[in-house]
C-alpha positions, 0 to 999 in steps of 0.5 A: 404189418398189423391190422387195426381192426384186431388186437395185436395179441390175437394176430401174434397168436394166429401167426404162431398158429400158422407157423405150427401148421406150416411146420416152422415149429414142430412138436417139441420145439420151443417158441421164441422167448417173449422178449425175443419175439417182442423185440422182433415184432416191435411190440410190448412183451405183455402183448406177446405174453398174452398171445402165448397164454392164448396158445397155452389155454388152447392146449397147443403149447406147454410151459417148461419151467425155466425153459420156455414154451414148447409145441405139444403133440397133436397141436398141428392136427388140431389147428388144421382141423380148426382151420378147415372147419372155419374155412368151410363155415366162413370162407367157402360159402363166399368163395362158392357164391362168387364162383357160381356168380361167375359161372365157373365150374370145378373142371375149369378151376382145376385146369387153371390150377394145373396150368399154373403149376 
């Protein structure tokens, strides 16, 4: 469930970010309370609080006094842009090198994708 190599609060932050990208949490929707998420994930509430603080600092959610944290407008778009940039700088060069090493071409990859659909 949790990766040992990365702090749990970062993994929680990333899961919430992915949920925003996937539309699980839309603009104006509340995130689960710290206690609810901590109980669900079986972690310390301080760990969830730290993850939520990261999301606030990144400008993806806002606190509403007495109500909780809510996804702000533009959060999904910013996260998608960041993910695309990270993919193109990190994952894509490795994937491209692997594709080249195997002698695959784009047409062949697209044909496989179409056959699986």
